[in-house]
C-alpha positions in Angstrom: -148.5 -62.7 103.6 -144.8 -62.8 104.7 -142.5 -65.2 102.3 -140.9 -68.1 103.9 -137.6 -68.9 103.2 -137.3 -72.5 102.5 -133.5 -72.7 101.9 -132.4 -70.8 105.5 -134.7 -73.8 107.2 -133.0 -76.2 105.4 -129.4 -74.8 106.4 -130.6 -74.8 110.0 -131.6 -78.4 109.6 -128.6 -79.5 107.9 -126.2 -77.6 110.4 -127.9 -79.7 113.3 -127.8 -82.9 111.4 -124.3 -82.3 111.1 -123.8 -81.5 114.4 -125.7 -84.7 115.9 -123.5 -86.8 113.1 -120.2 -85.5 114.4 -121.3 -86.1 118.5 -122.7 -89.3 117.0 -119.0 -89.9 115.8 -117.2 -89.2 119.2 -116.4 -92.3 121.5 -118.9 -91.5 124.7 -117.4 -91.4 128.2 -117.4 -94.7 129.9 -119.4 -93.5 132.9 -122.5 -92.5 130.0 -125.6 -94.3 131.4 -127.5 -97.0 129.7 -130.0 -95.5 127.1 -128.1 -92.1 126.4 -129.0 -90.7 123.1 -129.0 -88.2 120.3 -132.2 -87.7 118.5 -132.5 -84.8 115.7 -136.1 -84.1 114.2 -138.5 -81.7 112.1 -142.1 -80.6 113.0 -144.6 -79.0 111.6 -147.1 -76.8 113.5 -150.2 -75.1 114.4 -149.9 -72.1 117.5 -152.6 -69.7 118.6 -150.1 -66.8 118.2 -152.3 -64.1 120.7 -150.3 -61.4 118.9 -151.9 -60.6 116.7 -154.8 -62.9 117.0 -154.9 -66.0 115.1 -153.8 -69.3 114.3 -150.3 -69.6 112.5 -148.5 -72.2 110.9 -144.8 -73.6 110.2 -141.9 -75.4 110.2 -139.4 -76.3 113.4 -136.8 -78.9 114.6 -135.7 -80.4 117.4 -132.5 -82.1 119.0 -133.3 -84.2 122.1 -130.5 -85.2 124.1 -131.0 -88.2 126.8 -128.6 -88.6 129.7 -130.4 -91.7 130.5 -132.6 -93.4 129.2 -135.9 -91.0 130.3 -134.2 -88.0 131.4 -132.2 -85.1 129.5 -132.5 -82.0 127.3 -134.3 -80.7 124.3 -133.7 -77.8 122.2 -136.0 -76.6 119.6 -136.8 -74.0 116.6 -140.3 -72.5 115.4 -140.9 -70.8 112.2 -144.3 -69.6 112.3 -144.4 -68.0 108.8 -148.0 -69.2 107.1 -151.1 -67.4 107.4 -149.6 -64.4 109.2 -151.2 -60.5 109.4 -149.7 -57.7 107.2 -146.7 -60.2 107.8 -146.1 -60.6 111.1 -144.6 -63.9 112.4 -143.3 -65.4 115.3 -139.7 -67.6 116.0 -138.9 -68.9 118.9 -135.3 -71.2 120.3 -136.3 -72.5 123.2 -134.0 -75.1 125.6 -134.9 -77.1 128.6 -135.5 -80.2 130.6 -137.5 -83.3 129.4 -138.3 -86.6 130.8 -140.0 -89.3 129.0 -141.4 -92.8 129.9 -141.8 -95.6 128.0 -144.7 -98.0 127.3 -143.9 -100.2 124.1 -143.4 -98.0 121.1 -145.1 -95.2 123.2 -143.1 -92.6 125.1 -145.2 -89.5 126.8 -143.1 -86.9 127.2 -143.0 -83.7 129.1 -140.7 -80.3 128.9 -140.1 -77.3 130.6 -138.5 -74.5 128.2 -136.8 -70.9 128.0 -135.2 -69.1 125.3 -135.6 -66.2 122.9 -139.3 -65.2 120.8 -138.8 -62.8 117.9 -141.5 -61.0 116.6 -141.6 -59.7 113.6 -144.8 -56.8 113.7 -147.4 -56.1 111.3 -146.7 -54.2 108.0 -142.6 -54.8 109.0 -142.8 -51.8 111.6 -140.4 -53.1 113.6 -139.3 -56.2 115.7 -138.9 -57.6 119.1 -136.8 -60.5 121.3 -138.5 -61.3 124.0 -137.8 -63.7 127.0 -140.2 -66.9 126.6 -141.1 -69.3 129.1 -143.0 -72.3 129.1 -143.6 -76.0 128.9 -145.6 -78.5 127.6 -145.9 -82.3 126.8 -147.0 -85.2 124.0 -146.3 -88.7 122.8 -143.5 -89.9 120.5 -144.8 -93.3 119.0 -141.5 -95.6 117.8 -141.5 -96.6 114.1 -138.1 -98.4 113.9 -135.3 -98.7 116.1 -134.0 -95.1 115.1 -137.3 -93.4 113.5 -139.9 -91.9 115.7 -143.0 -90.0 115.3 -143.7 -86.8 117.2 -147.8 -88.1 117.4 -148.6 -84.9 119.3 -146.7 -82.0 120.9 -148.9 -80.0 122.8 -146.9 -76.5 123.8 -147.6 -73.1 126.1 -145.4 -70.3 126.1 -145.5 -67.4 128.2 -144.0 -63.9 126.8 -143.6 -61.9 129.8 -141.9 -58.6 128.4 -143.9 -58.4 125.3 -143.9 -54.8 124.0 -148.0 -54.3 124.3 -148.5 -56.5 127.5 -147.6 -60.1 128.3 -148.7 -62.7 125.8 -149.6 -66.5 126.2 -149.2 -68.3 122.5 -150.2 -71.7 122.3 -150.1 -74.5 120.2 -149.9 -78.3 118.6 -146.7 -79.7 116.5 -146.7 -83.1 115.0 -143.1 -84.8 113.6 -140.9 -87.2 112.3 -137.0 -88.0 114.5 -133.9 -90.1 114.1 -131.7 -91.1 116.3 -128.4 -90.8 115.6 -126.7 -92.2 119.0 -127.6 -94.3 121.9 -125.7 -96.4 124.2 -128.0 -99.5 124.4 -130.5 -100.9 127.0 -132.9 -99.0 125.2 -134.3 -101.8 122.6 -134.8 -104.7 124.9 -137.4 -102.9 126.7 -139.3 -101.6 122.9 -138.8 -104.6 121.2 -139.6 -107.6 123.1 
């Protein structure tokens, strides 16, 4: 089993938090729509990796940039390092549009993603970087004004140019996020 390097992942999460905090310190343009926000979160995932067969587990992080209350982008990274076979593991870096709806404290969302997937082959025989496209959806639950529980996040991926033929991993994640910045208009719909 490959050893999981928490310090490298912690550095990535801290860098994402610093970026979000820096962006929060900037004054938003006057044309920014009500409900614009920046949210940073962490996740834990269980994914049917498809190569090699079996469920792999791991941590991840995501950033949501909402331009309006319900429309924005999501960038995410997943490090599948647990329950690996002979050291084989996956890392994905994906980004794409995201749409969410609001029903009280519940926010169902859908996303379409594209990016890079890195797979390290068993016994460290090599690795490859591959195009990954995917999509998914889930439900966030507002715990406080700025803290959200990612109750469930389903995701499907397609690796069309994988070395041994295309693969289609799929999985589920749960997590927690913090909203660093918002331009108002959002709270009134959730807390009244």
